C-alpha positions as CSV (number, residue, x, y, z in Angstrom):
1,M,-29.2,-6.5,29.8
2,N,-28.8,-5.5,33.4
3,A,-29.4,-8.4,35.7
4,V,-31.3,-6.3,38.3
5,I,-33.9,-5.2,35.7
6,V,-34.3,-8.8,34.4
7,A,-34.7,-10.3,37.9
8,V,-37.1,-7.7,39.2
9,L,-39.3,-7.5,36.0
10,L,-39.5,-11.3,35.7
11,M,-40.4,-11.6,39.4
12,I,-43.1,-8.9,39.0
13,I,-44.6,-10.3,35.8
14,L,-44.8,-13.9,37.1
15,S,-46.4,-12.6,40.3
16,L,-49.0,-10.6,38.4
17,F,-49.8,-13.8,36.4
18,R,-50.5,-15.4,39.7
19,V,-47.4,-17.6,39.8
20,H,-46.8,-18.3,43.4
21,V,-44.7,-15.5,44.9
22,V,-42.1,-17.9,46.3
23,L,-41.6,-19.5,42.9
24,A,-41.6,-16.1,41.2
25,L,-38.8,-14.9,43.5
26,A,-36.7,-18.0,43.0
27,I,-37.1,-17.9,39.2
28,G,-36.2,-14.2,39.2
29,A,-33.2,-14.7,41.3
30,F,-31.7,-17.5,39.2
31,A,-32.5,-15.6,36.0
32,G,-30.7,-12.5,37.3
33,G,-27.7,-14.5,38.5
34,L,-27.3,-16.2,35.1
35,V,-27.8,-13.0,33.1
36,S,-25.1,-11.3,35.1
37,G,-22.6,-14.0,34.1
38,M,-22.5,-15.8,37.4
39,S,-22.3,-19.6,37.1
40,L,-25.3,-21.7,38.1
41,Q,-23.3,-23.0,41.1
42,D,-22.4,-19.5,42.3
43,T,-26.0,-18.4,41.9
44,I,-27.2,-21.4,44.0
45,T,-24.6,-20.6,46.6
46,A,-25.6,-16.9,46.8
47,F,-29.3,-17.8,46.9
48,Q,-28.9,-20.4,49.7
49,S,-26.7,-18.0,51.7
50,G,-29.4,-15.3,51.6
51,L,-32.0,-17.8,52.8
52,E,-30.4,-17.8,56.3
53,G,-31.3,-14.2,57.0
54,G,-35.1,-14.8,56.7
55,V,-35.3,-17.8,59.1
56,T,-35.7,-15.8,62.3
57,V,-38.3,-13.5,60.8
58,A,-40.3,-16.5,59.4
59,L,-40.3,-18.2,62.7
60,S,-41.4,-15.0,64.4
61,Y,-44.3,-14.8,61.9
62,G,-45.3,-18.4,62.6
63,L,-45.4,-17.8,66.3
64,L,-47.3,-14.6,65.9
65,G,-49.9,-16.5,63.9
66,A,-50.2,-19.0,66.7
67,F,-50.5,-16.2,69.2
68,A,-53.2,-14.5,67.1
69,V,-55.3,-17.6,66.9
70,G,-54.8,-18.3,70.6
71,I,-56.1,-14.8,71.3
72,S,-59.2,-15.4,69.1
73,Y,-60.0,-18.5,71.2
74,T,-60.2,-16.5,74.5
75,G,-63.4,-14.8,73.5
76,L,-62.1,-11.2,73.7
77,P,-62.1,-10.6,69.9
78,K,-65.6,-12.1,69.8
79,L,-66.7,-9.6,72.5
80,L,-65.1,-6.7,70.6
81,V,-66.7,-7.8,67.3
82,E,-70.2,-8.0,68.9
83,K,-69.9,-4.5,70.4
84,A,-68.5,-3.1,67.1
85,V,-71.4,-4.6,65.1
86,R,-73.8,-2.9,67.5
87,L,-72.1,0.4,66.9
88,I,-72.2,0.0,63.1
89,G,-75.9,0.4,63.0
90,K,-78.6,-1.2,60.9
91,Q,-78.2,-2.3,57.3
92,G,-80.1,0.7,56.0
93,E,-78.1,3.3,57.7
94,S,-75.7,3.7,54.8
95,R,-74.3,7.1,55.8
96,R,-73.4,5.9,59.3
97,R,-71.8,2.7,57.9
98,S,-69.8,4.7,55.4
99,L,-68.5,7.0,58.1
100,T,-67.7,4.0,60.2
101,K,-65.6,2.4,57.4
102,V,-63.6,5.6,56.9
103,L,-63.1,6.0,60.6
104,I,-61.9,2.4,61.0
105,V,-59.4,2.7,58.1
106,L,-58.0,6.0,59.4
107,I,-57.7,4.5,62.9
108,I,-55.8,1.5,61.5
109,A,-53.5,3.8,59.6
110,L,-52.9,5.7,62.9
111,I,-52.2,2.5,64.9
112,S,-49.8,1.3,62.1
113,S,-48.0,4.7,62.3
114,F,-47.6,4.3,66.1
115,S,-45.9,0.9,65.4
116,Q,-43.0,2.7,63.8
117,N,-42.4,5.6,66.2
118,L,-44.4,5.6,69.4
119,I,-44.5,1.9,70.2
120,P,-41.8,0.5,67.8
121,I,-43.0,-3.1,67.3
122,H,-43.2,-2.8,63.5
123,I,-45.4,-5.4,61.9
124,A,-45.9,-7.6,65.0
125,F,-49.3,-5.9,65.8
126,I,-50.9,-6.9,62.5
127,P,-51.5,-10.6,63.0
128,I,-52.9,-9.8,66.4
129,L,-55.1,-6.8,65.6
130,I,-56.4,-7.5,62.1
131,P,-57.7,-11.1,61.9
132,P,-60.5,-10.6,64.6
133,L,-61.6,-7.4,62.8
134,L,-62.2,-9.3,59.5
135,Y,-65.8,-10.1,60.7
136,V,-66.4,-6.4,61.3
137,F,-64.9,-5.6,57.9
138,N,-67.2,-8.1,56.3
139,E,-70.2,-6.6,58.1
140,L,-69.3,-3.2,56.8
141,K,-68.5,-4.6,53.3
142,L,-65.2,-2.8,53.6
143,D,-62.8,-3.3,50.7
144,R,-59.7,-4.8,52.3
145,R,-57.5,-3.1,49.7
146,A,-58.2,0.2,51.5
147,T,-57.1,-1.4,54.8
148,A,-54.0,-2.7,53.1
149,T,-53.0,0.8,51.9
150,A,-53.7,2.2,55.4
151,L,-51.4,-0.4,57.0
152,T,-48.6,0.2,54.4
153,F,-48.9,3.9,54.8
154,G,-48.4,3.6,58.6
155,L,-45.5,1.2,58.1
156,K,-43.6,3.6,55.7
157,A,-44.5,7.2,56.1
158,P,-43.7,7.7,59.8
159,Y,-40.1,6.5,59.6
160,L,-39.4,8.7,56.5
161,L,-40.7,11.8,58.4
162,I,-40.4,11.4,62.2
163,P,-36.9,10.8,63.8
164,A,-38.2,8.5,66.6
165,G,-38.3,4.7,66.9
166,Y,-37.6,3.1,63.5
167,G,-37.5,6.6,62.1
168,L,-34.5,7.5,64.2
169,V,-32.7,4.3,63.0
170,F,-33.6,5.1,59.3
171,Q,-32.6,8.8,59.6
172,E,-29.8,9.0,62.2
173,E,-28.1,5.7,61.6
174,I,-28.5,5.1,57.9
175,L,-29.6,8.1,55.8
176,V,-27.5,11.0,57.4
177,P,-24.3,9.0,57.9
178,N,-24.3,7.7,54.3
179,L,-24.9,11.2,52.9
180,N,-22.1,12.6,55.1
181,E,-19.6,9.8,54.2
182,N,-20.1,10.5,50.5
183,G,-19.4,14.2,50.7
184,M,-22.8,15.9,51.5
185,N,-22.8,17.8,54.8
186,V,-26.3,17.2,56.3
187,S,-27.7,17.0,59.8
188,L,-30.6,15.0,61.3
189,S,-32.7,18.1,61.7
190,M,-32.8,18.6,58.0
191,V,-34.4,15.2,57.2
192,P,-38.0,15.9,58.4
193,Q,-38.1,19.2,56.5
194,A,-36.8,17.6,53.3
195,M,-39.1,14.5,53.5
196,L,-42.2,16.5,54.3
197,I,-43.1,16.9,50.6
198,P,-42.6,13.3,49.5
199,V,-44.5,12.0,52.6
200,S,-47.4,14.4,51.7
201,G,-47.6,12.6,48.4
202,M,-48.1,9.3,50.3
203,L,-50.9,11.0,52.3
204,V,-52.6,12.0,49.1
205,G,-52.3,8.4,47.8
206,L,-53.9,7.1,51.0
207,L,-56.8,9.5,50.8
208,I,-57.4,8.6,47.1
209,A,-57.5,5.0,48.1
210,I,-60.0,5.5,50.9
211,F,-62.3,8.0,49.3
212,I,-62.1,7.1,45.6
213,S,-60.4,3.8,44.6
214,Y,-61.8,1.5,47.2
215,K,-64.9,3.5,48.4
216,K,-67.5,1.0,47.0
217,P,-68.6,-2.0,49.1
218,R,-67.0,-5.3,48.5
219,E,-68.5,-8.6,49.6
220,Y,-66.6,-11.2,51.6
221,E,-67.7,-14.5,53.2
222,D,-67.6,-15.0,56.9
223,R,-65.0,-17.7,57.3
224,S,-63.1,-19.1,60.3
225,L,-59.6,-17.9,60.5
226,T,-58.1,-21.4,60.4
227,Q,-59.2,-24.9,59.5
228,T,-58.3,-27.1,62.5
229,E,-58.9,-30.6,63.5
230,S,-60.5,-29.4,66.6
231,T,-64.2,-28.8,66.5
232,S,-64.1,-26.4,69.5
233,E,-65.6,-23.0,68.9
234,P,-64.0,-19.9,70.5
235,Q,-64.8,-19.6,74.2
236,E,-67.6,-17.2,75.4
237,S,-66.2,-13.9,76.7
238,S,-65.3,-14.2,80.4
239,L,-63.4,-11.9,82.8
240,F,-60.5,-14.4,83.2
241,G,-60.3,-14.9,79.5
242,N,-60.3,-11.2,78.8
243,V,-57.7,-10.5,81.4
244,I,-55.4,-13.3,80.0
245,A,-55.8,-11.9,76.5
246,V,-55.1,-8.3,77.4
247,T,-52.2,-9.4,79.6
248,S,-50.6,-11.5,76.8
249,I,-51.0,-8.7,74.3
250,V,-49.3,-6.2,76.6
251,A,-46.6,-8.7,77.4
252,V,-45.8,-9.2,73.7
253,V,-45.4,-5.5,73.1
254,A,-43.4,-4.9,76.2
255,V,-41.0,-7.8,75.7
256,Q,-40.5,-7.0,72.1
257,I,-39.6,-3.4,72.9
258,T,-37.3,-4.4,75.7
259,T,-35.5,-7.2,73.9
260,N,-35.9,-5.9,70.3
261,S,-37.0,-9.4,69.4
262,M,-40.3,-10.2,67.8
263,L,-39.5,-13.9,68.3
264,V,-39.1,-13.6,72.1
265,G,-42.2,-11.4,72.3
266,S,-44.3,-13.9,70.5
267,L,-43.0,-16.8,72.7
268,T,-43.9,-14.8,75.8
269,G,-47.5,-14.2,74.7
270,I,-48.0,-17.9,73.8
271,I,-46.6,-19.0,77.3
272,I,-49.1,-16.7,79.0
273,L,-51.9,-18.1,76.8
274,Y,-51.1,-21.5,78.0
275,A,-52.3,-20.5,81.5
276,Y,-55.7,-19.9,79.9
277,F,-55.6,-23.4,78.3
278,V,-54.7,-25.0,81.5
279,Y,-57.6,-23.3,83.1
280,L,-59.9,-24.6,80.4
281,Q,-58.7,-28.1,80.9
282,V,-59.2,-27.9,84.7
283,T,-62.8,-26.6,84.2
284,K,-63.4,-29.4,81.6
285,R,-64.2,-26.9,78.8
286,A,-61.2,-27.8,76.5
287,S,-58.0,-29.8,76.6
288,L,-54.4,-29.1,76.0
289,S,-54.5,-31.1,72.8
290,D,-57.0,-28.5,71.5
291,A,-54.4,-25.9,72.4
292,D,-51.7,-27.7,70.4
293,T,-54.0,-28.1,67.4
294,L,-55.1,-24.5,67.6
295,L,-51.6,-23.1,67.8
296,T,-50.3,-25.3,65.1
297,S,-53.1,-24.1,62.8
298,G,-52.1,-20.5,63.6
299,M,-48.6,-21.2,62.6
300,K,-49.8,-22.6,59.3
301,M,-51.9,-19.4,58.8
302,L,-48.7,-17.4,58.4
303,A,-46.5,-20.1,56.9
304,F,-47.1,-18.5,53.5
305,I,-45.6,-15.2,54.7
306,G,-42.6,-16.9,56.3
307,F,-41.7,-18.8,53.1
308,I,-41.8,-15.5,51.1
309,M,-39.6,-13.8,53.7
310,I,-37.0,-16.6,53.5
311,T,-37.0,-16.7,49.7
312,A,-36.8,-13.0,49.5
313,G,-33.6,-13.1,51.4
314,G,-32.2,-15.4,48.7
315,F,-33.4,-13.2,46.0
316,A,-31.8,-10.1,47.5
317,E,-28.5,-11.8,48.1
318,V,-28.3,-12.9,44.4
319,I,-29.1,-9.4,43.3
320,R,-26.2,-8.0,45.5
321,E,-23.8,-10.7,44.3
322,T,-24.3,-9.9,40.6
323,G,-22.7,-6.5,41.0
324,H,-25.2,-5.1,38.6
325,V,-26.8,-2.8,41.1
326,E,-23.8,-0.6,41.1
327,L,-23.5,-1.1,37.3
328,L,-27.1,0.1,36.8
329,V,-26.4,3.3,38.8
330,D,-23.1,3.9,37.0
331,N,-24.6,3.5,33.6
332,A,-27.6,5.8,34.3
333,S,-25.4,8.5,35.7
334,G,-23.3,8.5,32.5
335,F,-26.0,10.0,30.2
336,I,-27.6,12.5,32.7
337,G,-25.1,15.3,32.2
338,D,-26.0,18.4,34.1
339,N,-29.8,18.1,33.5
340,R,-31.3,18.3,37.0
341,A,-34.8,17.3,36.0
342,L,-33.6,14.2,34.2
343,A,-31.2,13.4,37.1
344,A,-34.1,13.5,39.6
345,I,-36.3,11.2,37.5
346,V,-33.5,8.7,36.8
347,M,-32.5,8.6,40.5
348,L,-36.1,8.0,41.6
349,V,-36.7,5.3,39.0
350,L,-33.5,3.5,39.8
351,G,-34.4,3.6,43.5
352,L,-37.7,2.0,42.6
353,F,-36.1,-0.9,40.8
354,I,-33.4,-1.5,43.4
355,T,-35.8,-1.5,46.4
356,M,-38.3,-3.6,44.6
357,G,-35.6,-6.2,44.3
358,I,-34.0,-5.9,47.7
359,G,-37.3,-5.4,49.5
360,S,-35.9,-2.9,52.1
361,S,-35.5,0.8,51.9
362,F,-33.1,0.6,54.8
363,A,-30.8,-1.7,52.8
364,T,-31.1,0.4,49.6
365,I,-29.5,3.7,50.9
366,P,-25.9,2.4,51.4
367,I,-26.0,1.1,47.8
368,I,-27.3,4.2,46.1
369,A,-25.7,6.9,48.2
370,V,-22.2,6.1,46.9
371,I,-23.2,7.2,43.4
372,F,-26.2,9.5,44.0
373,V,-24.5,11.9,46.4
374,P,-21.7,12.9,44.0
375,L,-24.2,12.9,41.1
376,A,-26.5,15.2,43.0
377,T,-23.6,17.5,43.8
378,A,-22.4,17.6,40.3
379,V,-25.8,18.7,38.8
380,G,-26.3,21.3,41.5
381,F,-28.9,19.8,43.9
382,S,-28.9,21.4,47.4
383,P,-28.4,19.3,50.5
384,M,-32.1,19.4,51.3
385,A,-33.0,18.3,47.7
386,T,-30.4,15.5,48.0
387,I,-32.0,14.2,51.2
388,A,-35.4,14.3,49.6
389,L,-34.2,12.5,46.5
390,I,-32.2,9.7,48.2
391,G,-34.8,9.2,51.0
392,T,-37.6,9.0,48.4
393,A,-35.5,6.8,46.0
394,A,-35.0,4.4,48.9
395,A,-38.6,4.4,49.9
396,L,-39.8,3.8,46.4
397,G,-40.6,0.1,45.8
398,D,-40.9,-0.7,49.5
399,A,-44.6,-0.3,48.9
400,G,-45.6,-2.7,46.1
401,S,-42.7,-5.1,46.5
402,P,-43.9,-8.7,47.0
403,A,-40.9,-9.3,49.3
404,S,-41.3,-6.2,51.5
405,D,-42.4,-6.1,55.2
406,S,-44.7,-3.2,54.1
407,T,-46.7,-5.5,52.0
408,L,-46.2,-8.9,53.7
409,G,-47.3,-7.5,57.0
410,P,-50.8,-6.3,55.8
411,T,-51.3,-9.6,53.9
412,A,-50.5,-11.5,57.0
413,G,-53.5,-10.1,58.7
414,L,-56.0,-9.5,55.9
415,N,-55.6,-13.0,54.4
416,A,-56.2,-14.8,57.7
417,D,-59.4,-16.2,56.2
418,G,-58.0,-16.8,52.7
419,Q,-59.8,-14.0,50.9
420,H,-57.1,-11.5,50.3
421,N,-54.5,-12.0,47.5
422,H,-51.0,-10.8,48.3
423,I,-50.2,-9.5,44.8
424,W,-53.5,-8.0,43.6
425,D,-55.0,-6.9,46.9
426,T,-51.9,-5.6,48.6
427,C,-48.9,-5.2,46.3
428,V,-50.8,-3.6,43.3
429,P,-52.9,-1.2,45.4
430,T,-49.9,0.0,47.5
431,F,-47.7,0.3,44.4
432,L,-50.2,2.5,42.6
433,H,-51.2,4.7,45.5
434,F,-47.8,5.3,47.0
435,N,-45.0,4.8,44.4
436,I,-46.7,7.1,41.8
437,P,-47.2,10.0,44.3
438,L,-43.7,9.4,45.8
439,I,-42.2,9.9,42.3
440,I,-44.2,13.0,41.6
441,F,-43.8,14.6,45.0
442,G,-40.2,13.5,45.3
443,F,-39.5,15.2,41.9
444,L,-41.2,18.3,43.1
445,A,-39.1,18.3,46.3
446,A,-35.9,18.0,44.4
447,M,-36.8,20.9,42.1
448,I,-38.1,23.2,44.9
449,L,-35.7,22.6,47.8
């Protein structure tokens, strides 16, 4: 049996049975390596080699967690929550509260979209924006699964459709060159037109999640974001605290865009926050030891995400080393013949499996383009249809994969108080609401274009 299918299915099944994701990824990786014929030592070597790539991202997440908790201590989030609760209205105003829930989720989807194209900071905004809003979500009885789908939509759809920010990287530096290098003459201007139909499918999935699947109220407890040794409560809102908080947030965004480093941006924000903690020590309202405890607890908050990121790197490296990704594509292309409908379905499903394993649509395209482009040409797909097929095939699985930024990012924010399960509350909802529409709409695009 193909090692990729074994590894991915085993990882998914174990995760669904609530085996810890880190353990599920490790077991899946070793099973895939051994099934492919690799020795145990070679599998271990590949796995350990892959771990190195996730260290920087994991450290960045830890620092973002520390920064998010530091921001919550300034009093600014508390002020925003109080104002938001006033705007929500009384308990009995059900229509107003329902409209407020929908508006909040749509705004979050819009902000998430901006993080890909307008202000390309990717997932860095989530641990800063979402944790303070959890109290508002609880007041509204907002199902966090709707918020997870909104965040994932914003992290995926814009780069597939809009050639700016990460979208320009995806389209101009990865998708178009790989198609051209493998014999399909395409240009950047063709990509948005080709991807419009598949992305429309994602929009349909988002609307279904908001207005149908997760419309009903869901109860959550009001919990503190972290459990710390410090008994200090967040400070009352003050002009100085609010200025420091806003300044640090702006600095994080500006530095990350300038340096293209989430790590450096997070460090900058934390350094600015220390000015606030020094001020609190001078005014006898807190001490720097409280700051250390607070920031350490913030790092712990996102340690779970960091370990998944690191382990996912090992999993992906073993998958690549098996050589079974290419074998999977070759075997599938052998029985397609000249059946365009069958070719479209097979290409999309293969893309789903490969991306679920690797966890990155950006990394999937160079792998599948080598076979998919000649196959698409052979069965008679137009250049526009080929773009839609390969772009959609690469995007499939990014939503729903336990190892993808598109799911880890939302969980990082929504699970800040320990009430949001990564698999059942992020991965399963995003898989159902985005991968199914992507397959349907991607197939339609291939047949129409």
